[in-house]
C-alpha positions as CSV (number, residue, x, y, z in Angstrom):
1,M,2.6,15.5,-17.1
2,T,-0.1,17.9,-18.3
3,Q,-3.6,16.8,-17.7
4,T,-6.7,18.3,-19.4
5,P,-10.3,17.6,-18.6
6,D,-10.5,15.7,-21.9
7,S,-7.6,13.4,-21.0
8,S,-8.4,9.7,-21.0
9,P,-8.0,7.8,-17.7
10,Y,-4.9,6.1,-19.3
11,E,-3.4,9.5,-20.1
12,R,-4.1,10.8,-16.6
13,L,-2.3,7.9,-15.1
14,G,0.4,7.9,-17.8
15,V,0.0,4.3,-18.9
16,A,-0.8,2.7,-22.2
17,P,-4.3,1.1,-22.7
18,D,-2.6,-2.3,-22.8
19,A,-0.5,-1.8,-19.7
20,G,-0.6,-4.6,-17.2
21,F,-2.3,-4.4,-13.8
22,D,1.0,-3.9,-11.9
23,A,2.0,-1.0,-14.2
24,V,-1.4,0.6,-13.6
25,Q,-1.0,0.3,-9.9
26,A,2.5,1.6,-10.0
27,A,1.4,4.6,-12.1
28,R,-1.4,5.3,-9.6
29,T,1.0,5.3,-6.7
30,D,3.5,7.5,-8.6
31,R,0.8,10.0,-9.6
32,L,-0.5,10.1,-6.0
33,N,3.0,10.9,-4.7
34,E,3.4,13.6,-7.3
35,A,0.0,15.1,-6.2
36,G,1.3,15.7,-2.7
37,D,-1.4,17.2,-0.5
38,D,-3.7,18.4,-3.3
39,P,-7.1,16.7,-2.6
40,I,-8.5,17.6,-6.0
41,A,-5.5,16.1,-7.9
42,K,-5.7,13.0,-5.8
43,A,-9.4,12.6,-6.5
44,R,-8.8,12.9,-10.2
45,I,-6.1,10.2,-10.0
46,E,-8.4,7.9,-8.1
47,A,-11.2,8.5,-10.6
48,A,-8.8,7.7,-13.5
49,Y,-7.7,4.5,-11.7
50,D,-11.3,3.5,-11.1
51,A,-12.2,4.2,-14.8
52,V,-9.3,2.0,-16.0
53,L,-10.4,-0.9,-13.7
54,M,-14.0,-0.6,-14.9
55,D,-12.8,-0.6,-18.5
56,R,-10.9,-3.8,-17.9
57,L,-13.9,-5.4,-16.1
58,K,-16.2,-4.5,-19.1
59,E,-13.7,-6.0,-21.5
60,R,-13.6,-9.2,-19.5
61,Q,-17.4,-9.4,-19.3
62,Q,-17.5,-9.1,-23.0
63,G,-15.1,-12.0,-23.4
64,R,-12.1,-9.9,-24.4
65,V,-9.6,-11.4,-22.0
66,S,-5.8,-11.1,-22.5
67,T,-3.7,-14.2,-23.2
68,A,-1.9,-13.5,-19.9
69,A,-5.2,-13.7,-18.0
70,R,-6.3,-16.8,-19.8
71,S,-3.1,-18.7,-18.8
72,A,-3.2,-17.4,-15.2
């Protein structure tokens, strides 16, 4: 996967914006494994993961909750 500084956090993790939480976590784990011992790559992956979680939190705070979350 090619990453550019302009990549969205979703692109950096390799998930769609509507991916479920489990898919986001799995992608994070996969990307971290691919990064090996590269601390910069790992930091970028963690930053992308944090950005996705914050994006999801903002959506929930604005009342945009998925139907899956409503029925949970």
